[in-house]
N, C-alpha and C positions, 0 to 999 in steps of 0.2 A: 799367516794372514793373507787374506785375499787382496789383490790390488784392483781397485775399481777405476775404470776408465770412463770418464763422462763423455757423452756424444757432444760434438760441437752444436751449440744452439743456433738456430736460424732467426731468433728474435732480435730485433733491432734495439739498440740502446736509445732510451727516450731522454737521456740527459741533455742532448743538443737541443731538444725542443724546449726544455726549461730555460736554457741560456738564451735562445732566440726570443722567447716570450719576455724574459726579463729585460733584454736590450730594447726590444720594440716598445714595450709599454713604459719603461723607464724613460726612453727618449721622448715619447709622446707626452708624458707627464711633465717632464722638464721643459719641453718646447711650449706647451700650452700655458703653464704657469708663469714662465718668465718671458715668453714671446721672443726668444732669440735662438739662433742656431747653436751658439756655444752652450746654452742651457740644455738643449736637446742632446748634445754630445755628453755633457756631464751627467744628465739623467740616464743615458744609455750605459754609462760606466757604472753608476750606482745600481742600476738594474741588474747588470751582470754580476756585481758583487753580491746582491741579495740572492740572485739565482744560484751562485756558487755556494753560498751559505745553506740554501735550501737543499741542494743536491748533495752537498758534502755532509751535513749534519742531520737533517730530517729524513732524507731518503736512504741513508747508509744502512745496509744490511736488510733492505726490503726488496730484494730482486724478485721475489715471488709475487709481489703485488703489481709489478709493472709489466 
């Protein structure tokens, strides 16, 4: 059997981009709907949770598309 060695990829991971978008837009949504700073923090946490779900479940195994 031949051993295949993969070249290290220079492509950057886009997962951090999804987490950033989830936190920012979750915070904006929470802040605008409840008009408080605490709601913006809670919205950012919920946005991070949704981003984690998206990256973990919906993008799993699709490295070639990113």
